[in-house]
The first five atom37 places (N, CA, C, CB, O) and aatype in JSON, in Angstrom:
{
  "aatype": [12, 11, 10, 10, 12, 13, 1, 8, 3, 7, 5, 14, 1, 10, 7, 0, 10, 1, 14, 7, 8, 6, 3, 6, 19, 19, 3, 10, 15, 3, 19, 0, 1, 3, 10, 10, 0, 19, 9, 3, 0, 7, 6, 1, 7, 10, 6, 8, 19, 1],
  "atom_mask": [
    [1, 1, 1, 1, 1],
    [1, 1, 1, 1, 1],
    [1, 1, 1, 1, 1],
    [1, 1, 1, 1, 1],
    [1, 1, 1, 1, 1],
    [1, 1, 1, 1, 1],
    [1, 1, 1, 1, 1],
    [1, 1, 1, 1, 1],
    [1, 1, 1, 1, 1],
    [1, 1, 1, 0, 1],
    [1, 1, 1, 1, 1],
    [1, 1, 1, 1, 1],
    [1, 1, 1, 1, 1],
    [1, 1, 1, 1, 1],
    [1, 1, 1, 0, 1],
    [1, 1, 1, 1, 1],
    [1, 1, 1, 1, 1],
    [1, 1, 1, 1, 1],
    [1, 1, 1, 1, 1],
    [1, 1, 1, 0, 1],
    [1, 1, 1, 1, 1],
    [1, 1, 1, 1, 1],
    [1, 1, 1, 1, 1],
    [1, 1, 1, 1, 1],
    [1, 1, 1, 1, 1],
    [1, 1, 1, 1, 1],
    [1, 1, 1, 1, 1],
    [1, 1, 1, 1, 1],
    [1, 1, 1, 1, 1],
    [1, 1, 1, 1, 1],
    [1, 1, 1, 1, 1],
    [1, 1, 1, 1, 1],
    [1, 1, 1, 1, 1],
    [1, 1, 1, 1, 1],
    [1, 1, 1, 1, 1],
    [1, 1, 1, 1, 1],
    [1, 1, 1, 1, 1],
    [1, 1, 1, 1, 1],
    [1, 1, 1, 1, 1],
    [1, 1, 1, 1, 1],
    [1, 1, 1, 1, 1],
    [1, 1, 1, 0, 1],
    [1, 1, 1, 1, 1],
    [1, 1, 1, 1, 1],
    [1, 1, 1, 0, 1],
    [1, 1, 1, 1, 1],
    [1, 1, 1, 1, 1],
    [1, 1, 1, 1, 1],
    [1, 1, 1, 1, 1],
    [1, 1, 1, 1, 1]
  ],
  "atom_positions": [
    [[256.65, 139.79, 110.03], [257.59, 140.62, 109.33], [257.93, 141.81, 110.22], [257.02, 141.07, 107.97], [257.05, 142.46, 110.78]],
    [[259.22, 142.1, 110.33], [259.67, 143.23, 111.13], [260.25, 144.28, 110.2], [260.72, 142.79, 112.18], [261.32, 144.1, 109.62]],
    [[259.52, 145.4, 110.06], [259.99, 146.51, 109.23], [260.87, 147.43, 110.05], [258.8, 147.28, 108.63], [260.72, 147.53, 111.26]],
    [[261.79, 148.1, 109.37], [262.7, 149.01, 110.05], [263.23, 150.04, 109.06], [263.86, 148.23, 110.7], [263.08, 149.9, 107.85]],
    [[263.85, 151.05, 109.61], [264.56, 152.04, 108.8], [266.04, 151.88, 109.09], [264.07, 153.51, 109.12], [266.44, 151.61, 110.23]],
    [[266.88, 152.03, 108.05], [268.32, 151.96, 108.23], [268.96, 152.99, 107.31], [268.87, 150.53, 107.93], [268.3, 153.56, 106.45]],
    [[270.23, 153.22, 107.48], [270.96, 154.17, 106.63], [271.95, 153.42, 105.75], [271.69, 155.23, 107.48], [272.64, 152.51, 106.2]],
    [[271.99, 153.84, 104.49], [272.97, 153.32, 103.55], [273.54, 154.51, 102.79], [272.33, 152.26, 102.56], [272.8, 155.28, 102.18]],
    [[274.84, 154.67, 102.85], [275.5, 155.83, 102.25], [274.89, 157.14, 102.76], [275.42, 155.77, 100.72], [274.76, 158.11, 102.01]],
    [[274.51, 157.14, 104.04], [273.97, 158.34, 104.66], [272.51, 158.63, 104.37], [0.0, 0.0, 0.0], [271.96, 159.61, 104.86]],
    [[271.87, 157.78, 103.57], [270.47, 157.99, 103.2], [269.57, 157.01, 103.94], [270.29, 157.85, 101.67], [269.9, 155.83, 104.03]],
    [[268.43, 157.47, 104.47], [267.5, 156.56, 105.14], [266.82, 155.64, 104.12], [266.44, 157.35, 105.95], [266.47, 156.07, 103.02]],
    [[266.64, 154.38, 104.52], [266.01, 153.4, 103.65], [265.06, 152.52, 104.46], [267.08, 152.53, 102.94], [265.27, 152.27, 105.65]],
    [[264.03, 152.07, 103.79], [263.09, 151.13, 104.39], [263.65, 149.73, 104.22], [261.68, 151.25, 103.75], [264.18, 149.38, 103.16]],
    [[263.52, 148.92, 105.26], [263.99, 147.54, 105.18], [263.15, 146.62, 106.04], [0.0, 0.0, 0.0], [262.25, 147.06, 106.77]],
    [[263.46, 145.35, 105.95], [262.81, 144.33, 106.78], [263.85, 143.31, 107.18], [261.62, 143.64, 106.01], [264.77, 143.0, 106.42]],
    [[263.7, 142.79, 108.39], [264.58, 141.7, 108.81], [264.19, 140.46, 108.02], [264.48, 141.44, 110.35], [263.0, 140.17, 107.87]],
    [[265.17, 139.75, 107.52], [264.92, 138.55, 106.72], [264.46, 137.43, 107.64], [266.19, 138.12, 105.92], [265.17, 137.08, 108.58]],
    [[263.28, 136.85, 107.39], [262.77, 135.78, 108.25], [263.76, 134.62, 108.33], [261.42, 135.27, 107.72], [264.27, 134.14, 107.32]],
    [[264.02, 134.18, 109.55], [264.94, 133.08, 109.77], [266.41, 133.49, 109.77], [0.0, 0.0, 0.0], [267.28, 132.7, 110.12]],
    [[266.68, 134.73, 109.39], [268.04, 135.26, 109.34], [268.0, 136.69, 109.88], [268.64, 135.22, 107.88], [268.29, 137.64, 109.15]],
    [[267.64, 136.85, 111.13], [267.36, 138.17, 111.68], [268.58, 139.07, 111.8], [266.73, 138.03, 113.01], [268.48, 140.19, 112.31]],
    [[269.74, 138.6, 111.33], [270.91, 139.47, 111.28], [271.08, 140.06, 109.88], [272.17, 138.69, 111.7], [272.07, 140.75, 109.61]],
    [[270.12, 139.78, 108.98], [270.15, 140.29, 107.61], [268.96, 141.21, 107.37], [270.15, 139.12, 106.59], [267.84, 140.93, 107.8]],
    [[269.22, 142.31, 106.67], [268.18, 143.27, 106.34], [267.94, 143.25, 104.84], [268.55, 144.7, 106.83], [268.89, 143.33, 104.05]],
    [[266.68, 143.16, 104.44], [266.3, 143.23, 103.04], [265.93, 144.68, 102.74], [265.11, 142.25, 102.71], [265.07, 145.25, 103.42]],
    [[266.55, 145.26, 101.74], [266.29, 146.65, 101.36], [264.97, 146.72, 100.6], [267.46, 147.22, 100.5], [264.83, 146.1, 99.55]],
    [[264.01, 147.49, 101.13], [262.71, 147.65, 100.5], [262.51, 149.06, 99.95], [261.61, 147.33, 101.49], [261.38, 149.47, 99.68]],
    [[263.58, 149.8, 99.79], [263.46, 151.19, 99.37], [262.88, 151.33, 97.97], [264.81, 151.87, 99.42], [262.38, 152.4, 97.63]],
    [[262.92, 150.28, 97.14], [262.28, 150.34, 95.82], [260.76, 150.19, 95.93], [262.84, 149.25, 94.91], [260.03, 150.51, 94.99]],
    [[260.3, 149.69, 97.09], [258.88, 149.44, 97.3], [258.19, 150.67, 97.9], [258.68, 148.23, 98.21], [257.09, 151.04, 97.47]],
    [[258.82, 151.29, 98.89], [258.26, 152.47, 99.57], [259.4, 153.29, 100.13], [257.25, 152.06, 100.7], [260.47, 152.76, 100.43]],
    [[259.16, 154.58, 100.28], [260.24, 155.46, 100.75], [260.49, 155.37, 102.25], [259.93, 156.9, 100.39], [261.62, 155.57, 102.71]],
    [[259.42, 155.04, 103.03], [259.59, 154.94, 104.48], [258.4, 154.21, 105.1], [259.74, 156.34, 105.11], [257.46, 153.82, 104.4]],
    [[258.45, 154.02, 106.41], [257.38, 153.3, 107.11], [256.04, 154.02, 107.02], [257.75, 153.11, 108.57], [255.0, 153.38, 106.91]],
    [[256.07, 155.34, 107.06], [254.81, 156.09, 106.97], [254.11, 155.86, 105.63], [255.07, 157.58, 107.18], [252.89, 155.81, 105.58]],
    [[254.87, 155.73, 104.56], [254.27, 155.46, 103.25], [253.58, 154.1, 103.26], [255.34, 155.51, 102.14], [252.52, 153.94, 102.66]],
    [[254.18, 153.12, 103.92], [253.57, 151.79, 104.02], [252.28, 151.87, 104.84], [254.56, 150.76, 104.66], [251.26, 151.31, 104.45]],
    [[252.34, 152.57, 105.96], [251.16, 152.73, 106.81], [250.05, 153.46, 106.08], [251.51, 153.48, 108.11], [248.89, 153.04, 106.13]],
    [[250.39, 154.54, 105.39], [249.39, 155.31, 104.64], [248.73, 154.48, 103.55], [250.04, 156.54, 104.02], [247.56, 154.7, 103.22]],
    [[249.45, 153.52, 102.99], [248.9, 152.67, 101.92], [248.01, 151.56, 102.48], [250.03, 152.06, 101.1], [247.35, 150.86, 101.71]],
    [[247.98, 151.39, 103.81], [247.1, 150.41, 104.43], [247.47, 148.98, 104.07], [0.0, 0.0, 0.0], [248.64, 148.65, 103.89]],
    [[246.45, 148.13, 103.98], [246.67, 146.71, 103.69], [247.37, 146.51, 102.35], [245.35, 145.95, 103.7], [248.19, 145.62, 102.19]],
    [[247.03, 147.34, 101.39], [247.69, 147.26, 100.07], [249.19, 147.51, 100.2], [247.06, 148.27, 99.08], [249.99, 146.84, 99.53]],
    [[249.58, 148.45, 101.04], [250.98, 148.75, 101.25], [251.71, 147.57, 101.89], [0.0, 0.0, 0.0], [252.83, 147.24, 101.5]],
    [[251.09, 146.95, 102.87], [251.69, 145.78, 103.51], [251.84, 144.61, 102.53], [250.86, 145.35, 104.72], [252.86, 143.93, 102.52]],
    [[250.83, 144.4, 101.72], [250.92, 143.33, 100.72], [252.07, 143.59, 99.75], [249.59, 143.2, 99.95], [252.76, 142.67, 99.33]],
    [[252.26, 144.85, 99.4], [253.32, 145.21, 98.47], [254.71, 144.93, 99.04], [253.21, 146.67, 98.09], [255.59, 144.48, 98.31]],
    [[254.92, 145.2, 100.33], [256.24, 144.95, 100.91], [256.48, 143.46, 101.17], [256.4, 145.73, 102.2], [257.62, 143.02, 101.27]],
    [[255.4, 142.69, 101.29], [255.57, 141.24, 101.49], [256.09, 140.61, 100.24], [254.25, 140.57, 101.91], [256.3, 139.4, 100.19]]
  ]
}
């Protein structure tokens, strides 16, 4: 899984490249506010974004 940050309507959002469709980004902003929040949550945070 490749996590990334992107902007939508000028606001930063957490996303992931869609497996098998690496030109598509899945918006994960409902799951966590940014990459640091995922890292801070540890393994539980990674499981949540999966």
